[in-house]
Structure formats: structure tokens, C-alpha cells
Backbone of each chain as nested JSON, in Angstrom:
{
  "chains": [
    {"id": "A", "residues": [
      {"number": 1, "name": "MET", "atoms": {"N": [123.352, -32.842, 72.399], "CA": [123.166, -31.526, 72.897], "C": [124.498, -31.125, 74.106]}},
      {"number": 2, "name": "ARG", "atoms": {"N": [125.24, -29.275, 73.195], "CA": [125.996, -28.998, 74.078], "C": [126.01, -27.597, 75.087]}},
      {"number": 3, "name": "GLN", "atoms": {"N": [127.356, -27.379, 75.91], "CA": [126.738, -25.737, 76.638], "C": [128.524, -24.874, 76.293]}},
      {"number": 4, "name": "TYR", "atoms": {"N": [127.834, -24.041, 75.269], "CA": [128.369, -22.926, 74.248], "C": [128.539, -22.474, 75.019]}},
      {"number": 5, "name": "GLU", "atoms": {"N": [129.786, -22.083, 75.476], "CA": [130.028, -19.834, 75.836], "C": [130.433, -19.02, 74.489]}},
      {"number": 6, "name": "LEU", "atoms": {"N": [129.492, -17.65, 74.215], "CA": [129.79, -16.555, 73.116], "C": [129.749, -15.959, 73.546]}},
      {"number": 7, "name": "MET", "atoms": {"N": [130.8, -15.111, 73.056], "CA": [131.422, -14.084, 73.124], "C": [131.837, -13.096, 71.802]}},
      {"number": 8, "name": "VAL", "atoms": {"N": [130.745, -12.525, 72.122], "CA": [130.848, -10.872, 70.484], "C": [130.605, -9.556, 70.765]}},
      {"number": 9, "name": "ILE", "atoms": {"N": [132.187, -9.561, 70.031], "CA": [131.889, -7.584, 69.958], "C": [131.703, -7.463, 69.436]}},
      {"number": 10, "name": "LEU", "atoms": {"N": [130.511, -6.346, 69.93], "CA": [129.97, -5.148, 68.401], "C": [130.218, -4.37, 68.691]}},
      {"number": 11, "name": "ASP", "atoms": {"N": [130.059, -3.297, 67.059], "CA": [130.777, -2.133, 66.863], "C": [130.446, -1.272, 67.941]}},
      {"number": 12, "name": "PRO", "atoms": {"N": [131.489, -0.646, 68.09], "CA": [130.937, 0.524, 69.357], "C": [130.08, 1.718, 69.229]}},
      {"number": 13, "name": "ASP", "atoms": {"N": [129.647, 1.952, 67.646], "CA": [128.658, 2.935, 66.905], "C": [127.363, 2.696, 67.305]}},
      {"number": 14, "name": "LEU", "atoms": {"N": [127.692, 1.078, 67.733], "CA": [125.825, 1.374, 68.189], "C": [125.473, 1.585, 69.289]}},
      {"number": 15, "name": "GLU", "atoms": {"N": [123.824, 1.741, 69.501], "CA": [123.293, 2.713, 70.047], "C": [123.352, 1.461, 71.46]}},
      {"number": 16, "name": "GLU", "atoms": {"N": [123.577, 1.75, 72.646], "CA": [123.469, 0.783, 73.493], "C": [122.352, -0.092, 73.95]}},
      {"number": 17, "name": "ARG", "atoms": {"N": [121.487, 0.349, 73.288], "CA": [120.112, -0.065, 74.451], "C": [119.271, -0.951, 73.125]}},
      {"number": 18, "name": "THR", "atoms": {"N": [119.624, -0.871, 72.307], "CA": [119.402, -1.449, 70.521], "C": [119.888, -2.82, 70.414]}},
      {"number": 19, "name": "VAL", "atoms": {"N": [121.398, -3.532, 71.688], "CA": [121.838, -4.739, 71.419], "C": [121.375, -5.143, 72.226]}},
      {"number": 20, "name": "ALA", "atoms": {"N": [120.829, -4.89, 73.191], "CA": [120.323, -6.493, 73.843], "C": [119.07, -6.858, 72.431]}},
      {"number": 21, "name": "PRO", "atoms": {"N": [118.315, -6.068, 72.448], "CA": [117.412, -6.216, 71.283], "C": [118.364, -7.674, 69.927]}},
      {"number": 22, "name": "SER", "atoms": {"N": [119.009, -6.715, 69.313], "CA": [119.748, -7.36, 68.51], "C": [120.278, -8.913, 68.513]}},
      {"number": 23, "name": "LEU", "atoms": {"N": [120.858, -8.652, 69.813], "CA": [121.276, -10.628, 70.361], "C": [120.503, -11.389, 70.359]}},
      {"number": 24, "name": "ASP", "atoms": {"N": [119.286, -9.933, 70.689], "CA": [117.737, -11.546, 70.885], "C": [117.258, -12.043, 69.697]}},
      {"number": 25, "name": "GLN", "atoms": {"N": [117.328, -11.525, 68.136], "CA": [117.463, -11.572, 67.292], "C": [118.337, -12.499, 67.008]}},
      {"number": 26, "name": "PHE", "atoms": {"N": [119.544, -12.29, 67.2], "CA": [120.854, -13.44, 66.642], "C": [120.566, -15.01, 66.863]}},
      {"number": 27, "name": "LEU", "atoms": {"N": [120.451, -15.071, 68.114], "CA": [120.089, -16.306, 68.972], "C": [118.659, -16.783, 69.009]}},
      {"number": 28, "name": "THR", "atoms": {"N": [117.302, -16.383, 68.091], "CA": [116.395, -16.91, 67.298], "C": [116.354, -18.306, 66.98]}},
      {"number": 29, "name": "VAL", "atoms": {"N": [118.411, -18.367, 66.336], "CA": [117.91, -19.209, 65.917], "C": [118.7, -20.381, 66.667]}},
      {"number": 30, "name": "ILE", "atoms": {"N": [119.192, -20.353, 67.377], "CA": [119.356, -21.707, 69.189], "C": [118.027, -21.424, 69.347]}},
      {"number": 31, "name": "THR", "atoms": {"N": [117.0, -21.016, 69.12], "CA": [116.309, -21.671, 70.005], "C": [115.372, -22.067, 68.961]}},
      {"number": 32, "name": "LYS", "atoms": {"N": [115.201, -21.896, 67.99], "CA": [113.889, -22.308, 66.732], "C": [114.48, -23.834, 66.592]}},
      {"number": 33, "name": "ASP", "atoms": {"N": [116.0, -23.987, 66.721], "CA": [116.483, -25.754, 66.351], "C": [116.52, -26.002, 67.569]}},
      {"number": 34, "name": "GLY", "atoms": {"N": [116.063, -25.64, 68.782], "CA": [115.918, -26.944, 70.293], "C": [116.088, -26.288, 70.964]}},
      {"number": 35, "name": "GLY", "atoms": {"N": [117.584, -25.141, 71.518], "CA": [118.706, -25.519, 72.202], "C": [117.791, -24.501, 72.984]}},
      {"number": 36, "name": "SER", "atoms": {"N": [118.766, -24.171, 73.816], "CA": [118.101, -22.593, 74.846], "C": [119.41, -22.311, 75.216]}},
      {"number": 37, "name": "VAL", "atoms": {"N": [118.701, -20.734, 75.276], "CA": [119.128, -19.873, 75.229], "C": [119.94, -19.638, 77.022]}},
      {"number": 38, "name": "ASP", "atoms": {"N": [120.26, -19.612, 78.308], "CA": [120.738, -19.735, 79.21], "C": [120.527, -18.083, 80.344]}},
      {"number": 39, "name": "LYS", "atoms": {"N": [121.809, -17.76, 79.843], "CA": [122.118, -15.954, 79.997], "C": [122.756, -15.572, 78.8]}},
      {"number": 40, "name": "VAL", "atoms": {"N": [122.444, -14.373, 78.723], "CA": [123.019, -13.133, 78.453], "C": [123.96, -12.063, 78.823]}},
      {"number": 41, "name": "ASP", "atoms": {"N": [124.798, -11.997, 79.015], "CA": [125.224, -10.994, 80.21], "C": [126.709, -10.282, 78.925]}},
      {"number": 42, "name": "ILE", "atoms": {"N": [125.469, -8.781, 79.317], "CA": [125.868, -7.272, 77.714], "C": [127.309, -6.704, 79.112]}},
      {"number": 43, "name": "TRP", "atoms": {"N": [127.958, -6.915, 78.66], "CA": [129.132, -6.043, 79.652], "C": [129.523, -4.727, 79.108]}},
      {"number": 44, "name": "GLY", "atoms": {"N": [128.558, -5.035, 78.486], "CA": [129.034, -2.721, 77.658], "C": [129.732, -2.384, 76.999]}},
      {"number": 45, "name": "ARG", "atoms": {"N": [130.376, -1.356, 76.69], "CA": [131.123, -0.494, 76.413], "C": [132.432, -0.523, 76.627]}},
      {"number": 46, "name": "ARG", "atoms": {"N": [133.321, -1.42, 76.056], "CA": [134.697, -1.211, 77.007], "C": [135.896, -0.732, 76.049]}},
      {"number": 47, "name": "ARG", "atoms": {"N": [136.813, -0.614, 77.231], "CA": [138.352, 0.15, 75.336], "C": [139.303, -1.259, 75.206]}},
      {"number": 48, "name": "LEU", "atoms": {"N": [139.459, -1.42, 73.577], "CA": [139.834, -2.809, 73.24], "C": [141.089, -2.702, 73.738]}},
      {"number": 49, "name": "ALA", "atoms": {"N": [141.786, -3.719, 73.969], "CA": [143.505, -3.89, 74.134], "C": [144.725, -3.812, 72.987]}},
      {"number": 50, "name": "HIS", "atoms": {"N": [143.474, -3.827, 71.541], "CA": [144.188, -3.474, 70.569], "C": [143.743, -2.893, 69.207]}},
      {"number": 51, "name": "GLU", "atoms": {"N": [143.795, -2.473, 68.417], "CA": [142.472, -1.806, 68.03], "C": [142.16, -2.757, 66.871]}},
      {"number": 52, "name": "ILE", "atoms": {"N": [140.579, -3.281, 66.91], "CA": [139.969, -4.534, 65.734], "C": [139.468, -3.363, 64.565]}},
      {"number": 53, "name": "SER", "atoms": {"N": [139.644, -3.587, 63.568], "CA": [138.944, -3.071, 62.364], "C": [138.985, -1.852, 62.741]}},
      {"number": 54, "name": "LYS", "atoms": {"N": [140.793, -0.456, 63.397], "CA": [140.394, 0.223, 62.713], "C": [139.391, 1.004, 64.155]}},
      {"number": 55, "name": "LYS", "atoms": {"N": [138.649, 0.18, 65.599], "CA": [138.291, 0.733, 66.253], "C": [138.09, 0.429, 67.684]}},
      {"number": 56, "name": "SER", "atoms": {"N": [138.952, 1.377, 68.602], "CA": [139.409, 1.326, 69.23], "C": [138.432, 0.87, 70.576]}},
      {"number": 57, "name": "ASP", "atoms": {"N": [137.302, 1.106, 70.87], "CA": [136.181, 0.925, 71.536], "C": [135.223, -0.354, 70.842]}},
      {"number": 58, "name": "GLY", "atoms": {"N": [134.53, -0.843, 72.047], "CA": [133.667, -1.916, 71.606], "C": [132.66, -2.534, 72.643]}},
      {"number": 59, "name": "ILE", "atoms": {"N": [131.382, -3.23, 72.288], "CA": [130.473, -3.519, 73.437], "C": [130.622, -5.136, 73.666]}},
      {"number": 60, "name": "TYR", "atoms": {"N": [130.909, -5.856, 74.778], "CA": [131.12, -7.048, 74.66], "C": [129.588, -7.36, 75.854]}},
      {"number": 61, "name": "ALA", "atoms": {"N": [129.369, -8.756, 75.206], "CA": [128.333, -9.568, 75.104], "C": [128.785, -11.359, 75.332]}},
      {"number": 62, "name": "VAL", "atoms": {"N": [128.421, -11.665, 76.455], "CA": [128.857, -12.651, 77.212], "C": [127.048, -13.714, 76.788]}},
      {"number": 63, "name": "ILE", "atoms": {"N": [127.545, -14.965, 76.508], "CA": [126.352, -15.822, 76.257], "C": [126.085, -16.972, 76.875]}},
      {"number": 64, "name": "GLU", "atoms": {"N": [125.537, -17.975, 77.197], "CA": [125.102, -18.65, 77.278], "C": [124.625, -19.724, 76.954]}},
      {"number": 65, "name": "MET", "atoms": {"N": [124.654, -20.869, 76.826], "CA": [123.427, -21.817, 76.62], "C": [123.711, -23.555, 75.863]}},
      {"number": 66, "name": "GLN", "atoms": {"N": [122.751, -23.533, 75.597], "CA": [123.072, -25.103, 75.135], "C": [123.123, -25.335, 73.558]}},
      {"number": 67, "name": "ALA", "atoms": {"N": [123.398, -25.956, 72.662], "CA": [122.607, -26.38, 71.283], "C": [123.815, -27.564, 70.892]}},
      {"number": 68, "name": "GLU", "atoms": {"N": [122.83, -27.608, 69.452], "CA": [123.832, -28.636, 68.861], "C": [124.502, -27.858, 68.214]}},
      {"number": 69, "name": "PRO", "atoms": {"N": [125.71, -28.499, 67.636], "CA": [127.025, -28.133, 67.631], "C": [126.983, -27.465, 65.742]}},
      {"number": 70, "name": "ASP", "atoms": {"N": [126.015, -28.284, 64.959], "CA": [125.899, -27.969, 64.08], "C": [124.638, -26.293, 64.059]}},
      {"number": 71, "name": "THR", "atoms": {"N": [123.913, -25.769, 64.846], "CA": [122.99, -24.807, 65.643], "C": [124.988, -23.935, 65.944]}},
      {"number": 72, "name": "VAL", "atoms": {"N": [125.213, -24.227, 66.363], "CA": [126.105, -23.141, 66.88], "C": [127.009, -22.708, 65.657]}},
      {"number": 73, "name": "LYS", "atoms": {"N": [127.23, -23.42, 64.62], "CA": [128.637, -22.886, 63.776], "C": [127.599, -22.344, 62.695]}},
      {"number": 74, "name": "GLU", "atoms": {"N": [126.27, -22.107, 62.635], "CA": [125.319, -21.973, 61.52], "C": [124.843, -20.099, 62.327]}},
      {"number": 75, "name": "LEU", "atoms": {"N": [124.709, -19.844, 63.851], "CA": [124.992, -19.017, 64.51], "C": [126.212, -18.93, 64.408]}},
      {"number": 76, "name": "ASP", "atoms": {"N": [127.35, -18.538, 64.631], "CA": [128.867, -18.104, 64.436], "C": [128.832, -17.375, 63.08]}},
      {"number": 77, "name": "ARG", "atoms": {"N": [128.035, -18.782, 61.204], "CA": [128.505, -18.266, 60.682], "C": [127.694, -16.809, 60.542]}},
      {"number": 78, "name": "GLN", "atoms": {"N": [126.437, -16.513, 60.9], "CA": [125.634, -15.379, 60.628], "C": [126.02, -14.364, 61.108]}},
      {"number": 79, "name": "LEU", "atoms": {"N": [126.712, -14.597, 62.434], "CA": [127.9, -13.236, 63.401], "C": [128.169, -12.907, 62.426]}},
      {"number": 80, "name": "ASN", "atoms": {"N": [129.506, -13.569, 62.232], "CA": [130.554, -12.997, 61.203], "C": [130.008, -12.313, 60.259]}},
      {"number": 81, "name": "LEU", "atoms": {"N": [129.097, -12.661, 59.318], "CA": [128.486, -11.97, 58.069], "C": [127.44, -10.731, 58.52]}},
      {"number": 82, "name": "THR", "atoms": {"N": [127.078, -10.694, 59.675], "CA": [126.485, -8.444, 60.498], "C": [127.891, -8.064, 60.011]}},
      {"number": 83, "name": "GLU", "atoms": {"N": [127.392, -6.352, 59.53], "CA": [129.12, -5.731, 59.931], "C": [128.789, -4.634, 60.938]}},
      {"number": 84, "name": "ALA", "atoms": {"N": [128.027, -5.299, 62.027], "CA": [127.83, -4.688, 63.201], "C": [128.891, -5.454, 64.209]}},
      {"number": 85, "name": "VAL", "atoms": {"N": [129.136, -6.17, 63.714], "CA": [129.706, -7.601, 64.275], "C": [131.374, -7.643, 64.565]}},
      {"number": 86, "name": "LEU", "atoms": {"N": [132.016, -7.227, 65.563], "CA": [133.373, -7.346, 65.194], "C": [134.348, -8.555, 65.642]}},
      {"number": 87, "name": "ARG", "atoms": {"N": [134.354, -8.858, 66.473], "CA": [134.388, -10.914, 66.444], "C": [133.801, -11.245, 67.796]}},
      {"number": 88, "name": "THR", "atoms": {"N": [133.722, -12.964, 67.312], "CA": [133.14, -12.954, 67.868], "C": [133.937, -14.453, 68.622]}},
      {"number": 89, "name": "LYS", "atoms": {"N": [133.517, -15.412, 69.513], "CA": [134.899, -16.589, 69.598], "C": [133.419, -17.021, 71.089]}},
      {"number": 90, "name": "VAL", "atoms": {"N": [133.238, -19.18, 70.341], "CA": [132.652, -19.945, 70.798], "C": [133.632, -20.781, 71.325]}},
      {"number": 91, "name": "VAL", "atoms": {"N": [133.144, -21.157, 73.102], "CA": [134.101, -21.981, 73.483], "C": [133.136, -22.57, 74.218]}},
      {"number": 92, "name": "ARG", "atoms": {"N": [133.558, -23.742, 73.892], "CA": [132.105, -25.259, 74.775], "C": [133.167, -24.876, 76.727]}},
      {"number": 93, "name": "ARG", "atoms": {"N": [131.739, -24.757, 77.795], "CA": [132.005, -24.569, 79.214], "C": [131.845, -25.852, 79.28]}},
      {"number": 94, "name": "ASP", "atoms": {"N": [131.726, -27.291, 79.185], "CA": [131.34, -28.134, 79.477], "C": [132.574, -29.291, 79.57]}},
      {"number": 95, "name": "GLY", "atoms": {"N": [133.422, -29.327, 80.612], "CA": [134.087, -30.445, 80.262], "C": [135.753, -29.796, 79.58]}},
      {"number": 96, "name": "LYS", "atoms": {"N": [136.541, -30.3, 79.167], "CA": [137.53, -29.248, 78.683], "C": [137.908, -27.821, 79.326]}}
    ]},
    {"id": "B", "residues": [
      {"number": 1, "name": "MET", "atoms": {"N": [190.966, -21.913, 91.18], "CA": [190.133, -21.967, 89.964], "C": [188.976, -22.191, 90.879]}},
      {"number": 2, "name": "ALA", "atoms": {"N": [188.37, -20.748, 90.597], "CA": [187.054, -19.923, 91.886], "C": [186.155, -21.072, 91.14]}},
      {"number": 3, "name": "LYS", "atoms": {"N": [185.111, -22.371, 92.319], "CA": [183.91, -22.615, 90.874], "C": [182.999, -21.525, 91.372]}},
      {"number": 4, "name": "PRO", "atoms": {"N": [181.918, -21.77, 90.46], "CA": [180.478, -20.734, 90.621], "C": [179.99, -21.019, 91.298]}},
      {"number": 5, "name": "PRO", "atoms": {"N": [179.59, -20.05, 92.154], "CA": [178.309, -20.588, 93.571], "C": [177.566, -21.058, 92.632]}},
      {"number": 6, "name": "LEU", "atoms": {"N": [177.206, -21.834, 93.501], "CA": [176.188, -22.971, 93.295], "C": [174.629, -21.778, 93.991]}},
      {"number": 7, "name": "ARG", "atoms": {"N": [174.177, -21.877, 93.247], "CA": [172.542, -21.467, 93.142], "C": [171.245, -22.581, 93.091]}},
      {"number": 8, "name": "LYS", "atoms": {"N": [170.715, -22.478, 94.259], "CA": [170.087, -23.555, 94.506], "C": [169.101, -22.764, 94.533]}},
      {"number": 9, "name": "PRO", "atoms": {"N": [168.078, -23.943, 93.528], "CA": [166.698, -23.507, 92.639], "C": [165.559, -23.972, 93.323]}},
      {"number": 10, "name": "LYS", "atoms": {"N": [165.014, -22.723, 94.454], "CA": [163.768, -23.079, 94.915], "C": [163.01, -23.827, 93.9]}},
      {"number": 11, "name": "LYS", "atoms": {"N": [162.054, -24.875, 94.089], "CA": [161.029, -25.609, 93.518], "C": [160.263, -24.912, 93.934]}},
      {"number": 12, "name": "LYS", "atoms": {"N": [159.978, -24.484, 93.479], "CA": [158.187, -24.713, 92.81], "C": [156.886, -25.499, 92.853]}},
      {"number": 13, "name": "VAL", "atoms": {"N": [155.951, -24.694, 93.816], "CA": [154.679, -26.435, 93.126], "C": [153.781, -25.485, 92.478]}},
      {"number": 14, "name": "CYS", "atoms": {"N": [153.67, -24.772, 91.194], "CA": [152.348, -24.492, 91.011], "C": [151.108, -24.759, 91.257]}},
      {"number": 15, "name": "GLN", "atoms": {"N": [151.118, -23.497, 91.841], "CA": [149.73, -22.835, 91.501], "C": [148.0, -23.274, 92.164]}},
      {"number": 16, "name": "PHE", "atoms": {"N": [148.428, -24.138, 90.912], "CA": [147.056, -24.358, 90.47], "C": [146.879, -25.968, 90.816]}},
      {"number": 17, "name": "CYS", "atoms": {"N": [147.536, -26.826, 90.515], "CA": [147.552, -27.889, 91.17], "C": [147.284, -27.909, 93.026]}},
      {"number": 18, "name": "LYS", "atoms": {"N": [147.388, -26.792, 93.426], "CA": [147.955, -27.18, 95.319], "C": [146.367, -26.6, 95.374]}},
      {"number": 19, "name": "LYS", "atoms": {"N": [146.252, -25.954, 95.137], "CA": [143.67, -25.441, 95.325], "C": [143.595, -25.835, 93.886]}},
      {"number": 20, "name": "ASN", "atoms": {"N": [142.859, -27.294, 93.695], "CA": [142.497, -27.75, 93.039], "C": [141.454, -27.352, 92.258]}},
      {"number": 21, "name": "PRO", "atoms": {"N": [140.113, -26.847, 92.727], "CA": [139.161, -26.497, 91.971], "C": [139.113, -24.267, 91.789]}},
      {"number": 22, "name": "GLN", "atoms": {"N": [140.107, -24.638, 90.74], "CA": [140.322, -22.75, 90.114], "C": [140.402, -23.128, 88.288]}},
      {"number": 23, "name": "THR", "atoms": {"N": [139.253, -23.148, 87.59], "CA": [139.047, -23.496, 86.698], "C": [140.096, -21.577, 86.076]}},
      {"number": 24, "name": "ILE", "atoms": {"N": [140.452, -21.791, 84.547], "CA": [141.411, -20.881, 84.234], "C": [140.088, -20.764, 82.631]}},
      {"number": 25, "name": "ASP", "atoms": {"N": [139.858, -19.337, 82.915], "CA": [138.698, -19.222, 82.329], "C": [140.335, -17.694, 81.304]}},
      {"number": 26, "name": "TYR", "atoms": {"N": [139.574, -17.94, 79.723], "CA": [140.397, -16.958, 79.11], "C": [139.089, -14.522, 79.905]}},
      {"number": 27, "name": "LYS", "atoms": {"N": [138.318, -15.156, 80.596], "CA": [137.442, -14.066, 80.51], "C": [138.543, -13.14, 81.774]}},
      {"number": 28, "name": "ASP", "atoms": {"N": [138.696, -13.864, 82.272], "CA": [139.21, -13.61, 84.252], "C": [141.055, -12.664, 83.921]}},
      {"number": 29, "name": "THR", "atoms": {"N": [140.868, -11.697, 83.467], "CA": [142.794, -10.825, 83.115], "C": [143.423, -10.667, 83.858]}},
      {"number": 30, "name": "THR", "atoms": {"N": [143.306, -10.251, 85.694], "CA": [142.528, -10.321, 86.278], "C": [143.639, -11.361, 86.835]}},
      {"number": 31, "name": "LEU", "atoms": {"N": [143.402, -12.814, 87.056], "CA": [144.213, -13.468, 87.071], "C": [145.14, -14.326, 85.936]}},
      {"number": 32, "name": "LEU", "atoms": {"N": [145.109, -13.448, 84.801], "CA": [145.712, -13.686, 83.377], "C": [147.172, -13.187, 83.948]}},
      {"number": 33, "name": "ARG", "atoms": {"N": [146.904, -11.199, 83.245], "CA": [148.026, -10.454, 83.929], "C": [149.567, -10.796, 84.859]}},
      {"number": 34, "name": "LYS", "atoms": {"N": [148.742, -11.987, 85.951], "CA": [150.128, -12.465, 86.99], "C": [150.929, -12.802, 86.011]}},
      {"number": 35, "name": "PHE", "atoms": {"N": [150.274, -13.3, 84.527], "CA": [151.408, -14.454, 84.092], "C": [151.828, -13.78, 82.875]}},
      {"number": 36, "name": "VAL", "atoms": {"N": [151.646, -12.808, 82.368], "CA": [152.642, -11.703, 80.913], "C": [153.608, -11.144, 82.21]}},
      {"number": 37, "name": "SER", "atoms": {"N": [154.567, -10.44, 81.052], "CA": [155.651, -9.485, 81.273], "C": [154.933, -7.816, 81.179]}},
      {"number": 38, "name": "ASP", "atoms": {"N": [155.411, -7.477, 81.153], "CA": [154.746, -5.917, 81.52], "C": [155.154, -5.211, 80.435]}},
      {"number": 39, "name": "ARG", "atoms": {"N": [155.769, -6.202, 79.544], "CA": [155.347, -5.808, 77.497], "C": [154.209, -6.533, 77.048]}},
      {"number": 40, "name": "GLY", "atoms": {"N": [153.95, -7.752, 77.527], "CA": [152.689, -8.976, 77.269], "C": [152.947, -9.632, 77.143]}},
      {"number": 41, "name": "LYS", "atoms": {"N": [154.119, -10.086, 76.804], "CA": [154.141, -11.344, 77.328], "C": [154.229, -12.397, 77.896]}},
      {"number": 42, "name": "ILE", "atoms": {"N": [154.193, -13.352, 77.033], "CA": [153.62, -14.619, 78.142], "C": [155.176, -15.48, 78.582]}},
      {"number": 43, "name": "ARG", "atoms": {"N": [154.649, -14.866, 80.125], "CA": [155.963, -15.436, 81.224], "C": [156.297, -17.005, 80.661]}},
      {"number": 44, "name": "ALA", "atoms": {"N": [158.051, -17.709, 81.027], "CA": [157.509, -19.06, 80.45], "C": [157.464, -19.728, 82.394]}},
      {"number": 45, "name": "ARG", "atoms": {"N": [157.321, -20.641, 82.049], "CA": [157.213, -21.943, 82.918], "C": [158.208, -22.268, 84.378]}},
      {"number": 46, "name": "ARG", "atoms": {"N": [159.528, -21.634, 84.042], "CA": [160.742, -21.899, 83.971], "C": [159.907, -20.213, 86.102]}},
      {"number": 47, "name": "VAL", "atoms": {"N": [159.489, -19.046, 85.327], "CA": [159.87, -18.535, 85.973], "C": [158.162, -18.669, 86.832]}},
      {"number": 48, "name": "THR", "atoms": {"N": [157.12, -18.661, 86.116], "CA": [155.912, -19.279, 86.514], "C": [155.53, -19.728, 88.113]}},
      {"number": 49, "name": "GLY", "atoms": {"N": [156.849, -20.885, 87.992], "CA": [156.623, -21.947, 88.497], "C": [155.115, -22.956, 88.685]}},
      {"number": 50, "name": "ASN", "atoms": {"N": [154.316, -23.032, 86.85], "CA": [153.088, -23.798, 86.602], "C": [153.723, -25.1, 86.036]}},
      {"number": 51, "name": "CYS", "atoms": {"N": [153.156, -26.029, 85.841], "CA": [153.136, -27.381, 86.271], "C": [152.997, -27.574, 84.482]}},
      {"number": 52, "name": "THR", "atoms": {"N": [153.823, -28.651, 83.333], "CA": [153.648, -28.606, 82.202], "C": [151.803, -28.384, 81.366]}},
      {"number": 53, "name": "GLN", "atoms": {"N": [150.617, -28.315, 82.662], "CA": [149.534, -28.497, 81.758], "C": [148.628, -27.283, 82.366]}},
      {"number": 54, "name": "HIS", "atoms": {"N": [149.584, -26.909, 83.598], "CA": [148.086, -25.895, 83.288], "C": [149.347, -24.702, 83.052]}},
      {"number": 55, "name": "GLN", "atoms": {"N": [150.526, -24.465, 82.72], "CA": [151.446, -23.702, 81.904], "C": [150.331, -23.471, 80.515]}},
      {"number": 56, "name": "ARG", "atoms": {"N": [150.183, -24.706, 79.333], "CA": [149.113, -24.754, 78.842], "C": [148.422, -23.911, 78.849]}},
      {"number": 57, "name": "ASP", "atoms": {"N": [147.475, -24.214, 79.631], "CA": [145.883, -23.93, 80.217], "C": [146.054, -21.866, 79.753]}},
      {"number": 58, "name": "ILE", "atoms": {"N": [146.998, -22.218, 80.632], "CA": [147.514, -20.789, 80.826], "C": [147.339, -19.748, 79.446]}},
      {"number": 59, "name": "ALA", "atoms": {"N": [148.451, -20.286, 78.714], "CA": [149.142, -19.762, 77.32], "C": [147.695, -19.729, 76.174]}},
      {"number": 60, "name": "MET", "atoms": {"N": [146.795, -20.983, 76.402], "CA": [145.644, -20.901, 75.62], "C": [145.107, -19.843, 76.671]}},
      {"number": 61, "name": "ALA", "atoms": {"N": [144.836, -19.253, 77.512], "CA": [143.128, -19.009, 77.899], "C": [144.214, -17.559, 77.655]}},
      {"number": 62, "name": "ILE", "atoms": {"N": [145.472, -17.361, 77.879], "CA": [146.014, -15.729, 76.844], "C": [145.859, -15.715, 76.119]}},
      {"number": 63, "name": "LYS", "atoms": {"N": [145.715, -16.676, 74.351], "CA": [146.283, -15.865, 73.619], "C": [144.833, -16.475, 73.163]}},
      {"number": 64, "name": "ASN", "atoms": {"N": [143.327, -16.537, 73.12], "CA": [142.37, -16.166, 73.623], "C": [141.635, -15.079, 73.722]}},
      {"number": 65, "name": "SER", "atoms": {"N": [142.282, -14.577, 75.036], "CA": [142.153, -13.733, 75.449], "C": [143.167, -11.918, 74.81]}},
      {"number": 66, "name": "ARG", "atoms": {"N": [143.983, -12.206, 74.04], "CA": [144.321, -11.808, 73.107], "C": [143.197, -11.526, 71.774]}},
      {"number": 67, "name": "GLU", "atoms": {"N": [143.124, -12.898, 71.441], "CA": [141.689, -13.01, 70.283], "C": [140.686, -11.502, 70.571]}},
      {"number": 68, "name": "MET", "atoms": {"N": [140.062, -11.006, 71.545], "CA": [139.172, -11.819, 72.277], "C": [139.338, -9.627, 72.253]}},
      {"number": 69, "name": "ALA", "atoms": {"N": [140.268, -8.874, 72.148], "CA": [140.764, -8.494, 72.851], "C": [140.943, -7.32, 74.135]}},
      {"number": 70, "name": "LEU", "atoms": {"N": [140.751, -8.7, 75.24], "CA": [141.259, -8.369, 76.419], "C": [142.148, -8.089, 77.356]}},
      {"number": 71, "name": "MET", "atoms": {"N": [143.481, -8.762, 76.105], "CA": [144.727, -8.353, 76.728], "C": [145.704, -8.213, 75.551]}},
      {"number": 72, "name": "PRO", "atoms": {"N": [146.376, -7.5, 76.148], "CA": [147.367, -7.075, 74.497], "C": [148.153, -8.212, 73.951]}},
      {"number": 73, "name": "TYR", "atoms": {"N": [148.41, -7.973, 72.508], "CA": [149.822, -8.9, 72.546], "C": [150.651, -8.156, 72.583]}},
      {"number": 74, "name": "SER", "atoms": {"N": [151.311, -7.093, 72.07], "CA": [152.37, -5.88, 72.634], "C": [152.024, -5.155, 73.279]}},
      {"number": 75, "name": "SER", "atoms": {"N": [153.184, -4.673, 74.479], "CA": [152.356, -3.417, 74.666], "C": [153.778, -2.448, 74.853]}},
      {"number": 76, "name": "THR", "atoms": {"N": [153.438, -0.942, 74.242], "CA": [154.554, -0.914, 74.342], "C": [154.886, 0.234, 75.26]}},
      {"number": 77, "name": "ALA", "atoms": {"N": [155.497, -0.755, 76.462], "CA": [155.811, -0.126, 77.307], "C": [157.3, 0.488, 77.242]}},
      {"number": 78, "name": "ARG", "atoms": {"N": [157.762, 0.971, 77.918], "CA": [159.737, 1.508, 77.697], "C": [159.53, 2.785, 76.626]}}
    ]}
  ]
}
């Protein structure tokens, strides 16, 4: 089990209040495989420093969690398949 | 023959080594902004005075932060 921090940038056209439920839905993969989600921090709409797929805004969210490496890989794969997700980044919180 | 004036280099101490418990995080853009030029380029170690390890940490953090569009790859100031 390792500690991870995941940052996602979501499509700005999404309704702000639908963000939390849809994130929860993604994160069920983590809880189902025995991991735990420690903190979900939704930064809200922010201006991007440069365009990502022709969008100049994005909804940022930072998630802290504990999970197995394979589970995180699966979550990242699923996020990348989703069109509402512009970009993701997974960083290890412990050590390094 | 005029000798070039000797310039005495000021030895800077890496600011992250001085105060130990400071982690470099890619989300902390206010900190990272100090290490880029006004065009968005990463400042050299010569300029920042960081040690090898911390300069690398800073550079990695800036690059991560660029990927997440928190910092610009280049800004067309000027």
C-alpha cells in the first residue's frame, strides 16, 4: 500500500456541482480494491497557463489516497479514457 | 596592460539546505515562480544559488507544474 496524490483537470464545460459525484464514482475503484481516499480537494475553475486541447480553463481537483500501485494504474487508465478529463498526474506522497 | 577587474563571486548558500524542512511541491507555484525568468524559463543554478540536488528538485517540480498548466512553458512577455 502506498500513498499517492492525484491531480486531475476536468473539462470546464462541466457543471461545478456535478464534479464531486463524478469524482467519487471514479474513486470507487480505489475503495473497492482495499485502498482508501484520504482527502478530496476541489480547487474549482482555474485559468490554465497554456491551452490544453483548445481549452483555456479547467476544473482542478487534488485527491490524496492510499492504494496498491496496480489500482492506481487502473484508475489513471480509466480517467484517461474519460473525455471530461483533460489531464491527470499521479505523484507519490511518501518518500521521494 | 590593464588587467580585467577581478570580480569576487559571492558564494550563495542553497536556501533549501539552510532551512531543512521545506519540501518542493509542484503545486506551490508562488515558490516556483521565483526560479523562472519573466519569460518562463528555468533559472540556472548560477543565478539561483541552489545546490545540485535542490536545483534538480526545483526543475522537476517546474516541469510537472507545466504539464498541469499551472505554469507556462513560455510566456510571450516582451
